[in-house]
C-alpha positions as CSV (number, residue, x, y, z in Angstrom):
1,M,9.7,-7.3,8.3
2,T,6.4,-6.8,6.1
3,V,6.7,-5.9,2.6
4,I,3.9,-4.1,1.1
5,P,3.9,-4.3,-2.3
6,T,3.4,-1.1,-4.7
7,L,0.7,-0.9,-7.1
8,T,1.6,0.8,-10.1
9,P,-1.8,3.1,-11.7
10,T,-2.8,2.0,-15.4
11,N,-4.8,3.5,-18.0
12,A,-6.3,0.0,-18.7
13,K,-9.8,1.1,-19.2
14,I,-10.7,1.2,-22.9
15,P,-8.1,-2.4,-23.3
16,Q,-10.5,-3.6,-20.4
17,I,-13.4,-2.8,-22.2
18,L,-12.2,-3.8,-24.7
19,E,-11.2,-7.5,-23.4
20,H,-15.1,-7.5,-21.6
21,V,-16.8,-7.0,-24.8
22,T,-14.9,-9.6,-26.8
23,D,-15.2,-12.2,-24.2
24,C,-18.9,-11.7,-23.6
25,W,-20.7,-9.5,-26.6
26,P,-18.4,-10.4,-29.4
27,D,-20.6,-9.2,-32.2
28,D,-20.4,-5.9,-30.7
29,L,-16.7,-5.6,-30.9
30,P,-17.2,-4.0,-34.4
31,T,-19.3,-1.5,-33.6
32,L,-17.1,-1.0,-31.1
33,N,-14.2,-0.4,-32.7
34,E,-16.2,1.6,-35.2
35,Y,-16.7,4.0,-32.8
36,L,-13.0,4.6,-31.4
37,Y,-11.4,4.0,-34.8
38,A,-13.3,5.5,-37.1
39,R,-12.2,8.5,-39.7
40,Q,-14.0,10.6,-42.4
41,Y,-11.9,12.8,-44.3
42,G,-8.9,12.8,-41.9
43,D,-11.2,13.4,-38.8
44,W,-12.5,11.5,-36.4
45,K,-15.8,9.9,-37.2
46,F,-17.1,9.8,-33.7
47,A,-16.6,12.7,-31.1
48,H,-14.2,12.2,-27.8
49,Q,-16.8,13.0,-25.6
50,D,-19.4,11.0,-27.3
51,V,-17.4,8.1,-27.2
52,A,-16.0,8.6,-23.5
53,D,-20.2,8.4,-22.5
54,A,-21.1,5.4,-24.7
55,L,-17.9,3.5,-22.8
56,T,-19.1,5.2,-19.5
57,D,-22.2,3.7,-20.1
58,Y,-21.2,0.0,-21.0
59,C,-19.1,0.3,-17.6
60,R,-22.4,1.0,-15.4
61,A,-24.1,-1.3,-17.0
62,N,-21.8,-3.9,-16.9
63,N,-20.2,-3.6,-13.4
64,L,-16.9,-2.4,-14.6
65,G,-16.1,0.5,-12.8
66,S,-16.8,4.5,-13.1
67,G,-16.2,5.2,-16.7
68,V,-13.6,6.6,-19.3
69,S,-13.4,10.2,-19.7
70,E,-12.5,12.0,-23.0
71,A,-9.2,12.5,-22.3
72,S,-8.9,8.5,-21.7
73,V,-10.0,8.7,-25.1
74,R,-8.3,11.2,-27.0
75,R,-4.8,9.7,-25.5
76,W,-6.0,6.0,-26.6
77,R,-6.9,7.2,-29.9
78,K,-3.3,8.7,-30.1
79,A,-1.5,5.7,-28.9
80,Q,-3.0,3.9,-31.3
81,R,-1.9,5.9,-34.6
C-alpha cells in the first residue's frame, strides 16, 4: 500500500523572502527590515498594504511566487512583537 505524505500549508512567505534577500541581496536587508519593523510614535511607519505591495513586487521579480497580502504582513508584524 502506498502512503501519500500529508503536506501542511504554511504561511512562510515572508521568512522565505527574508532568506532570499539575505542570500542574494544582503545589502538590501536593512531596508527590508525597516519596512517590516519600523515604528514611529507607536504606530507602523509603513502601512501594511504598502509593505505587501513592495514584497509582492519583489516576489514577482525574483520568481518567488504570487506575492504577499496585507493580512500576511499584519499577521507577521503581530507575531514578531
